[in-house]
NUKOL-145903 format. One record per residue (C-alpha): residue in one letter; x, y, z; residue number from 1. Coordinates in Angstrom, 1 decimal. Example, Ala and Ser with C-alpha at 12.3 -4.5 7.8 and 13.67 -1.06 7.14 Angstrom:
BEGIN
  residu    east   north      up  num
       a    12.3    -4.5     7.8    1
       s    13.7    -1.1     7.1    2
***
This chain:
BEGIN
  residu    east   north      up  num
       x    -2.6   -15.7     8.2    1
       x    -2.7   -15.7     4.4    2
       x     0.8   -14.2     4.3    3
       x     2.1   -17.2     6.2    4
       x     0.4   -19.6     3.8    5
       x     1.9   -17.9     0.8    6
       x     5.4   -18.0     2.3    7
       x     5.0   -21.7     3.1    8
       x     3.9   -22.4    -0.4    9
       x     6.8   -20.4    -1.8   10
       x     9.3   -22.1     0.4   11
       x     9.4   -25.0    -2.2   12
       x    10.6   -22.7    -4.9   13
       x    14.3   -22.6    -5.8   14
       x    16.2   -19.6    -4.6   15
       x    17.0   -17.0    -7.1   16
       x    20.2   -15.1    -7.5   17
       x    20.0   -11.3    -8.0   18
       x    21.0   -10.5   -11.6   19
       x    22.8    -7.4   -10.3   20
       x    25.0    -8.7    -7.5   21
       x    24.5   -12.5    -7.5   22
       x    23.2   -12.6    -3.9   23
       x    20.4   -15.0    -2.9   24
       x    17.1   -13.0    -2.9   25
       x    14.6   -13.2     0.0   26
       x    10.9   -14.0    -0.5   27
       x     8.6   -11.2     0.5   28
       x     4.9   -10.6     0.2   29
       x     3.4    -7.6    -1.7   30
       x    -0.3    -7.4    -2.3   31
       x    -0.7   -11.1    -1.6   32
       x     2.0   -12.0    -4.2   33
       x     5.3   -13.6    -3.2   34
       x     8.2   -11.6    -4.8   35
       x    11.9   -12.2    -4.6   36
       x    13.9    -9.2    -3.3   37
       x    17.6    -8.7    -3.1   38
       x    18.8    -7.8     0.5   39
       x    21.8    -5.9    -1.0   40
       x    20.4    -3.7    -3.8   41
       x    16.7    -4.0    -3.0   42
       x    16.0    -5.2    -6.6   43
       x    12.7    -7.1    -7.0   44
       x    12.1   -10.1    -9.3   45
       x     8.5   -10.9   -10.4   46
       x     7.3   -14.1   -12.0   47
       x     5.2   -14.1   -15.1   48
       x     1.9   -12.3   -14.7   49
       x     2.7   -10.9   -11.3   50
       x     3.3    -7.3   -12.5   51
       x    -0.2    -7.4   -14.1   52
       x    -1.7    -8.7   -10.8   53
       x     0.1    -6.0    -8.8   54
       x    -1.1    -3.2   -11.2   55
       x    -4.6    -4.6   -11.1   56
       x    -4.6    -4.6    -7.3   57
       x    -3.2    -1.1    -7.0   58
       x    -5.8     0.2    -9.6   59
       x    -8.6    -1.5    -7.7   60
       x    -7.5     0.0    -4.4   61
       x    -7.2     3.5    -6.0   62
       x   -10.8     3.2    -7.3   63
       x   -12.1     2.1    -3.9   64
       x   -10.3     5.0    -2.2   65
       x   -11.7     7.5    -4.6   66
       x   -15.2     6.1    -4.2   67
       x   -14.8     6.7    -0.5   68
       x   -13.9    10.3    -1.0   69
       x   -10.2    10.1    -0.8   70
       x    -8.2    11.8    -3.5   71
       x    -4.6    11.4    -4.7   72
       x    -2.2    14.4    -4.7   73
***
């Protein structure tokens, strides 16, 4: 449900061209962040602050998993 709301919100953004092959990038959701991804080369474009949000979310999930007794290889 939240994914759909994010995509609707992002639909107003201008399309971005992939800097590698100049193809219109598609909008995808990763960890509740809308990212632009190239359908040709799979390159990903993040807006300002999104990398930090992704890293924070991944770190938070790792801490939760370890606190539940799951380890990482």
